[in-house]
N, C-alpha and C positions, 0 to 999 in steps of 0.2 A: 826444217824450221827456219823461217826467215830471220835475217839479222835485225836486231832492234834498231828502230829509227832514232837518230840523234840530231843535234843541231848541225853537225857536219854532213849528215845525210841530206838534210833539207837544203843546205848550201850547194851540195853537189847536184841536186835536182834542179835548182835554179840555173846553174852553169850548163847543165845538159839539156835544158828546155823541157824537162819532165815535170808536168803539173803536180802540185801537192794536193792530196785529198785530205780534207779535214772535216770533222763533224763533232757535235757535242754529245756527251753522255753524262748521266747522273747516277747510274746504278750498275751493279756488277753484271747482270744479264745482258744489258744493252752494250756495255763496254766490250764484253766477250764477242758479241755479234759483230760489232764494228771492227774489232781487231782481226777476227777470222775473215772478214770481207776484204781486208787489205787496206783499211784506212791508215794513213800515215800519221796523223796527229789527231788526238782526241782532246777536246777542250771541256773541262768541267766548268762550264760557264755560269756566271751569276744569273743567266737567263733562267736557271732553275727556280729562281724566286717566283717567276710567273708560270712557267711550264709545269713545274713539279709541286710548287707550294701555293699557287693561286693568288699571288700578290699582283698588284697593278703595275709596279715598276720593279727594277732590280734592287732598289734601295733597301728593301726590308730584309734581305738575306743576311745572315750573320756569319762570322768566322767559324763558329762551331758547326753550323749547318753545312758550310762549304767544306770543311774538313771531313765531316761525316760522309758526304757524298763522294769526295775525292778518294777517301779510303776504299769505298766500295768499287769505284772505277779502276783504281790501280790493281785491285785483286783480280780483275777480269782481263787484264792486258798482259801480253807477253812480247809484243812486237812494236805496237804504236807508241809514239811519244805522248805522254800525258802532261797537259798544261792546265794549271788551275788559275781561275780568276781571283785576284785579290778583290774582295767585295768592298762596297762603298764604306768609307770611313775606316778602312783597315790600313791605309797607307797615307792618307792625306794630312795627318797631324804632323809627323816629323819622320826623320830617317830611322830613328831607333824603333819606332812603332812598325814601320814598314819592314825592317830587317827581321824583327821578332816574328811577325806574321808570315812573311815569306818563308822564313826558316821552318816554321811549323808545317807548312805544306810539304816541304821536302823531307823533313825529319819524321813527322808523325803520320803523314798521309802518303808518303813515298811518291809524290809528284816529281816529274823530271824538270819542270820549269813553272814559272808564274807569269801572269799577264796583268798589266795595268793600263789604264786609259789616260791619254793626253801626254803632252810634252812640256809640262811646266818645269820651272827651274828646280823645284823640289823633286819632281819625278826623275829628272835627268841625274840628279845627285843620288837618288835612291838606286837607279839602274846601275850607275857606276859602282856603288858600294856592293850591291848584290852580285853583280858579275865578278867583281874582284874577290868575292867570297866563294865563287863557284856555283852560284845559283843563276841559271839562264833566265833571261827576261824577254818576253814577247811584248811589243808595243801595240797600241790600238789608236788609230786616228780616224778622222772623218766624223761620222755620227758616233758619239760616245754615250751609251745609254745612261751611265751614271751621272752625266751632266744634262739630262733631258730637260730639266726645269730651266737651267741657264740657257739652253739652246732654243727654248721656246717650243719644244716638242720634238717628235721624231722627224727631223727635216734633213734633206739632202744637203751635204756640206761641200764647199769648194766650187760653187756655181759661178763665181766671178774669177777674173784673172788674178786679182789681188788675193782672194781666198785660196786659189790654187797654188800660188807661190808660197803663201804662208804654210799650207799643208806640206809642200815639198820641203820647206825649211825645217819644219817640225820633224818630218821623216828623217831627214839627214841628221838632225840633232839626236834622234833616238838611235840611229846607227852609230854615230860617234860615241854615244854614251855606252854602247855595248849590246844593244838589242840584237838577238839572232834572227828576228823576223818582225814584221809589222802587219797587223790586220788593218785593212782599209774598208770602212763600212759606209755605205750609202754616199758614194762620191761619183761624179760623172766618169764614164769610161775613159775619156781622153785624159782626165786628170790622173786616174789610177794608172793608166799606161805610162804617162810621163814619170810618175813617182817610181814605178816598177823599173823603168829603164835607167833612172838616175841612181838607184840604190844598188849596192853590192849584196845586200841581204834580201831574202825572199819576201815578197808581199803575198798576203792571203786575203782575197776579196770576199765581201758579202754585200751584195747590192752595189758592186763596183765594176761591173762588166767582166769580160773574159780575157783581159790583157794582163791580169795579175799572175803571179807565179803559182798560185793555188786558189782553191775555193773552200769556203766553210759555210755550212748552214746549221740551223738548229734541227737536230734529228727528228724531233717530234713534229716539226713543220713538214719536213721532207716526207715523213711517213703518214701524214694526215692524222696524227694522234692528238695533237693540240689544235683546237679549232676555234678558239676565241677570236682570232683574227688571222688574216693571211697576208703577209707582206708581199708587195709587188714582185720582189726579187726571188721569191720562193717558187720552186717547181715541185709539185707534189708527185711522188713516185708510187704512192700507195694511199689507200683510204682506210687506215686502221681503225679510225673512230667508228665507221659504219660496220666494218668487219667484226670488231669487238662487241659492239652493241647487239648485232644479230646473233653472235655466238652466245652471249649472256642470256638473251631472250629465249633461245632454243634450250639452253640449260634449265632455265626457270620453268619452261613448259614441260620438260621431261621430269623434273622433280615433282611438279604438281600432279602429273598424270600417273606417277609411280613407275615410269619407265626407267628412271635412273635412281639408283644403280641396278643393273640387271645381274644375272647369275655370274657372268664372266667377269664382272667388275666387283664381285663380293668374295668373301672368304668362307669356305665351307668347313663345317665340323666333320671330322672323320666319322664314317658310319657307325663304327663300334662305339665311339665316344657319344654319338647322338643317341644310340640305343641305351647306353648306360645312363645318360642324362634323363631320358624319358622314363626309364625304370625308377630312377630316384624320385622323379616328380610324381609318379604313381604311388610310391611309398609315402611320400609326404601327404598326398591327398587322402590316404587311408587312415591317417592319424587326425582325429578331430582337433580343431583349433582350440588351444588353451588346455588340452589334456596333458598329463604327465605319465611317464611309464613307471610302474611300481615294481621294484626288484624284490 
């Protein structure tokens, strides 16, 4: 059995130049598959709002929904590190709110760490407090989905020299506050490379080129299960949407034709019991309906 992945493991991977493999999961069965496949870090992302719940943005997912899915994921994992996204408006009010909600992920859902977006002054204070309490925190810079309206849409970030320096400054601030890793989403490769080289903590990219210390994708995108849209940075390794649709259509055809279930997929009554049943049915037929036996 492989040794469980921790923050120290990820730090060692950066030092050794070994890329970190990260993916998302929202349920027990997928978490188990990812864990057995050797994924280092599993993120219970607030992307489940769109992928699993059908919302248009990540904003709609609640703390209770995130906790529900995180519990399912942690039950299926024995080796990978499980990180849970703090959903929109679960940490933006004040430090106390953030501590209470982050604590619930660790205590109630058994997550190993939490992730939050941005490097605001409040976020930096939250990170320091959480890390001081023993709750590891992963940062997230570049395109931050919870700020989609403020950013004017899903747009690449850090495309100017000034923006790139600001992103680097934010990354350093997250590191100083105590983050064990930072996700870099939708930033130019050169910018992600610069940040990765300047930080002592590992970077995990998504749409940030191949210079980061690791990569993460939404598993449902990678497998072709979620098809509402396909980000430019996603590589599809399977087409589960088509495979599943064809499988269900075949099942429906077999049900309609009576081919499913067949004898091998059904339970048989022992022959002696079947004979006894038929005999009882014959006796029942011999008694006219509504008649009573006179003693």
